[in-house]
C-alpha positions in Angstrom: 118.4 113.9 94.5 117.6 117.5 95.2 117.1 121.0 93.9 117.5 123.6 95.9 117.0 127.7 95.1 120.0 129.6 96.2 121.0 133.2 96.7 124.4 135.2 96.1 125.1 138.1 97.1 126.6 140.4 94.1 128.7 143.6 94.7 126.4 145.9 93.2 124.0 144.9 96.6 121.7 142.9 94.8 121.5 139.1 95.1 121.6 136.6 92.3 119.5 133.1 92.0 121.2 129.8 91.0 120.4 126.1 91.5 122.0 123.9 93.5 121.3 120.3 91.6 122.4 116.9 93.3 121.7 113.9 91.0 122.9 110.5 91.0 125.9 111.4 93.2 126.7 114.3 91.0 126.6 118.1 92.0 126.3 121.2 89.6 125.2 124.7 89.7 122.7 126.6 87.4 122.9 130.5 87.4 119.8 131.8 86.4 121.2 135.3 85.6 117.8 136.7 87.4 118.7 139.7 89.9 116.5 141.4 92.6 117.1 143.6 95.2 117.8 142.2 98.9 115.7 144.5 100.2 112.2 146.4 99.8 111.2 144.0 96.8 109.2 145.7 93.9 106.5 144.0 92.2 109.0 143.0 89.1 111.4 141.6 92.0 108.8 139.7 93.3 107.7 138.3 89.7 111.1 137.2 89.3 111.7 135.3 92.6 108.2 133.5 91.7 109.9 132.4 88.3 112.8 131.2 90.1 111.2 129.4 91.9 109.0 128.3 88.9 112.4 127.0 87.2 113.7 125.4 90.4 110.2 122.9 90.3 110.4 122.3 86.8 114.5 121.0 86.9 113.0 119.0 90.0 109.9 117.5 87.6 112.3 116.9 85.0 115.0 114.7 86.9 112.0 112.6 88.4 110.5 111.8 85.4 114.1 110.8 83.8 114.9 108.7 86.7 111.7 106.9 86.6 111.3 106.6 82.7 108.1 108.6 82.9 106.5 110.2 79.9 106.1 114.1 80.6 102.8 115.3 80.4 103.9 118.8 79.2 106.1 117.8 76.6 102.9 115.9 74.9 101.0 118.7 75.1 104.0 120.6 72.8 102.8 121.5 69.6 103.8 119.3 66.8 103.6 121.5 64.2 106.5 124.0 65.9 108.5 120.4 66.2 108.1 119.7 62.5 109.4 123.4 61.9 112.3 123.0 63.9 113.0 119.2 62.7 112.8 120.6 59.0 115.7 123.2 59.6 118.0 120.7 60.6 117.4 118.7 57.1 119.5 119.3 54.2 117.1 118.5 51.9 113.8 120.0 53.0 111.5 119.8 49.9 108.8 116.9 51.0 109.3 118.3 54.7 108.2 121.9 53.8 105.7 120.4 51.0 103.9 118.2 54.4 104.5 121.4 56.4 102.3 123.6 54.3 99.6 121.1 54.1 99.9 120.2 57.7 99.8 124.0 58.6 96.2 124.4 56.2 94.8 121.4 57.6 95.3 122.7 61.3 94.4 126.3 60.2 94.6 128.5 63.5 94.1 125.5 65.4 96.8 123.9 67.8 98.2 120.4 67.3 99.3 119.1 70.7 101.3 115.5 70.2 98.6 114.2 72.8 95.8 114.9 69.9 97.9 113.0 67.3 96.1 109.3 67.1 95.8 106.4 64.7 92.3 107.9 63.6 93.8 111.4 63.2 96.8 110.0 61.1 94.2 108.3 58.7 92.0 111.4 58.6 94.9 113.3 57.9 96.3 111.0 55.2 92.5 111.2 53.5 92.8 114.8 53.3 96.4 114.8 51.7 94.7 112.3 49.2 92.1 115.2 48.1 94.6 117.2 47.3 97.5 115.3 46.0 98.3 112.2 44.2 98.5 108.6 46.0 102.1 108.2 45.6 102.9 111.9 46.8 100.5 111.1 49.7 102.5 107.8 50.7 105.9 110.4 50.7 104.0 112.9 52.9 103.1 110.5 55.4 106.6 109.0 55.5 108.1 112.0 56.1 105.5 112.3 58.9 106.7 109.3 60.2 110.2 110.2 60.6 109.4 113.1 62.3 107.2 111.4 65.3 109.8 108.5 65.4 112.3 111.4 66.2 109.6 112.6 69.2 109.8 109.4 70.3 113.7 109.2 70.5 113.4 112.6 72.5 111.0 110.9 74.9 107.8 113.2 73.9 105.5 110.5 73.1 106.0 106.7 73.8 105.1 105.2 70.5 104.5 106.5 67.0 100.6 106.4 66.3 100.7 105.7 62.7 102.1 102.1 63.6 98.6 101.5 65.0 97.1 102.2 62.0 96.1 98.7 60.5 98.6 98.0 57.1 95.5 97.0 55.3 93.8 100.4 55.6 97.1 102.7 54.9 97.7 103.1 51.1 100.0 101.4 49.1 102.3 102.7 46.3 100.6 102.7 43.2 102.5 102.2 39.9 102.8 104.7 37.4 104.0 105.3 33.9 107.8 106.4 33.7 108.0 108.7 30.7 111.2 107.8 28.8 112.4 108.3 25.3 113.8 105.7 23.2 117.3 106.6 21.3 115.2 107.4 17.9 113.2 109.9 19.9 116.4 111.7 21.2 117.8 111.9 17.8 114.7 113.3 16.6 115.0 115.7 19.5 118.2 116.6 18.6 117.8 117.2 15.1 114.8 119.7 16.0 115.7 123.5 15.2 114.4 125.8 18.2 115.4 129.0 19.8 116.2 127.9 23.3 119.2 128.6 25.1 121.7 125.6 23.6 122.7 124.8 27.3 119.3 124.1 27.8 119.1 121.3 25.4 122.8 120.1 26.2 121.7 119.8 30.1 118.9 118.0 29.6 120.5 115.3 26.7 123.3 115.0 29.7 120.8 114.0 32.1 119.4 111.5 29.2 123.0 109.8 28.9 124.0 110.0 32.6 120.7 110.0 34.7 121.4 112.9 36.9 118.6 114.9 38.3 118.0 118.7 37.2 119.2 119.5 41.0 122.1 117.5 40.1 122.8 118.8 36.5 122.3 122.6 37.1 125.3 123.3 39.8 127.2 120.7 38.5 130.9 122.1 38.7 134.1 121.5 36.2 135.9 119.8 39.3 133.3 117.4 39.3 134.5 115.9 36.1 137.5 113.9 36.2 139.9 112.0 33.5 141.7 108.9 34.0 143.6 106.7 32.0 142.4 103.4 31.3 144.6 100.8 29.3 145.8 103.6 27.5 142.6 105.4 26.8 141.3 108.6 28.7 137.7 108.1 30.3 135.8 110.6 31.7 133.8 110.4 35.2 131.7 112.4 37.6 132.6 112.7 41.1 129.9 114.4 43.2 127.6 114.7 46.0 123.6 113.8 45.1 121.6 116.9 46.5 118.7 114.5 46.8 120.1 111.5 48.7 123.4 113.3 49.9 125.5 110.2 48.7 128.7 110.6 47.4 128.5 109.3 43.6 131.4 107.9 41.0 129.6 107.8 37.7 131.4 107.0 34.6 130.2 108.8 31.5 128.9 107.4 28.3 129.9 108.4 24.9 127.5 111.2 24.4 128.0 112.7 28.0 131.7 112.7 27.2 130.6 114.5 23.4 128.5 117.3 25.7 131.3 117.8 28.0 134.0 118.4 25.2 131.8 120.5 23.6 131.1 122.5 26.5 134.8 123.2 27.2 135.1 124.3 23.8 132.6 126.7 24.4 133.5 127.8 27.8 136.9 129.5 26.2 134.5 132.0 24.5 132.6 132.7 27.4 133.1 134.4 31.0 135.0 132.0 33.3 132.5 129.9 35.3 133.0 127.1 38.1 130.1 125.5 36.6 129.3 123.1 33.4 126.4 124.8 32.3 126.7 128.3 34.0 123.2 129.6 32.5 121.4 126.6 33.9 122.9 127.2 37.4 120.1 128.4 39.9 120.8 130.9 42.3 120.2 130.4 46.1 117.5 132.6 46.5 114.3 134.2 44.9 115.2 134.1 41.6 115.2 130.3 41.9 112.0 129.5 41.3 112.4 132.2 38.2 115.3 130.1 36.9 113.3 126.7 36.9 110.1 128.4 35.0 112.3 129.9 32.4 113.6 126.2 31.9 110.3 124.6 31.7 109.1 127.3 29.1 111.8 126.4 27.0 111.4 122.5 27.2 107.6 123.2 26.2 108.9 125.0 23.1 111.5 122.5 22.1 108.6 119.7 22.8 105.9 121.5 20.4 108.9 122.1 18.0 109.6 118.2 17.7 105.8 117.4 18.1 106.1 115.9 21.4 103.5 116.1 24.5 104.9 118.9 26.2 104.2 117.3 29.6 106.4 114.4 28.9 109.6 116.5 28.3 111.3 117.3 31.5 114.4 116.6 33.6 113.0 113.5 35.2 111.8 112.1 31.7 115.7 112.5 31.3 116.5 110.6 34.1 113.7 107.8 33.2 115.3 107.4 29.6 118.9 107.0 31.0 117.7 104.0 33.1 115.5 102.4 30.5 118.2 102.7 28.1 120.5 101.2 29.7 118.4 98.0 30.8 117.3 98.0 27.0 120.7 98.5 25.3 123.3 96.5 27.6 123.2 92.8 28.5 124.7 94.1 31.6 122.5 96.6 32.3 120.7 94.6 35.1 118.5 96.2 38.0 121.2 96.1 40.5 123.7 98.1 38.2 120.9 100.5 37.0 120.5 100.9 40.8 123.9 102.3 41.4 124.1 104.4 38.5 121.0 106.4 39.9 122.7 106.5 43.1 119.7 104.9 44.6 120.5 103.5 48.0 118.6 100.4 47.8 117.4 98.6 44.7 113.6 99.0 45.6 113.5 102.7 44.2 114.7 100.8 40.8 112.0 98.5 40.3 109.7 100.8 38.7 112.5 100.4 35.7 111.8 96.6 35.4 109.2 96.5 33.3 111.3 97.3 30.4 109.5 98.3 26.8 107.9 95.7 24.6 110.8 95.7 22.1 112.9 94.2 24.9 110.3 91.8 26.0 110.0 90.4 22.3 113.6 90.2 21.8 113.5 88.0 25.5 110.6 85.5 24.2 112.3 85.3 20.7 115.4 84.2 22.0 113.8 80.6 24.1 115.1 78.0 22.0 112.7 75.6 20.1 111.8 72.2 19.5 110.5 69.9 16.8 106.9 69.4 17.2 106.9 67.2 13.6 106.6 63.9 15.5 104.5 64.8 18.3 100.6 64.6 18.6 100.1 68.5 18.5 98.4 70.0 15.6 100.6 72.9 14.8 99.9 74.9 11.9 
């Protein structure tokens, strides 16, 4: 193995530096784009030559580390926050990573965070810091995001091991069971009957979530070409074919009767509106600054609707629509098992669907009452 600094004479009279590299029985050249005068070196030329020699030493060091499977100490001194930023830029779904990054920057302030500083103790300290600012379950998701980034650092041989794995499992926080608000069919009917002065597409979009399980991030950009029809056994059936914003998975979703009603109503209304690619054009978020303003307008309208229907405004949001869909499928159909609901919601594994396992008391009551009876008449039991 060898890395030598060579000089090449240019027609201009200057010389150009390049590296002559021989490694693993292969030879290649790396031109550095550093030019100096051949004679009478100025102070700038001397600095350029020093830089070229430094690059040669660095390349040689990198090859030695690579050959011997060593950990590059220089990389461990690199800034984890900057690495986290670069990793986030490559992600399509940046939401949770941006949230973690914001908390990470506030926690560190102006202090650098080299990889070498991140230990099991540091991870627990940061977890405790998060617990003071966000919920238990959000903290858990944030730590999972950091773990993903640290695993990437391991893959790039910046660190040898993810320090989070050195934290004892019994010292890590666990997912807490939380109440997932959902509405019964009767409550949805009340919402439907409530007269309130808000954009009709907000009502339509919310009910569409309640009868499809789509998130807000999937409802607002829904396009007409995502809605497809097929003739099955002589009947026209409606489906959605789209890519989920959060999971980036391609979904093929059959539509319920109420969801079809909303689609048909929107088709009629679209005849009198400006042509649009979107099913709910007034809900479509813009790509830039107006995105936050658009969502705030939605939140205000939902609160207004909730108050008119005498419902707790905190419970009327698009994710309650998703929960409503899942819960009502489980309660309303004998075929509404967790696996089916998992597929309808687009979950990648059934663990994410377990939150819906505890269905309403009505379903539990019916299940208990369905148990077969035996006759206690001739037994020693005294049944009142």
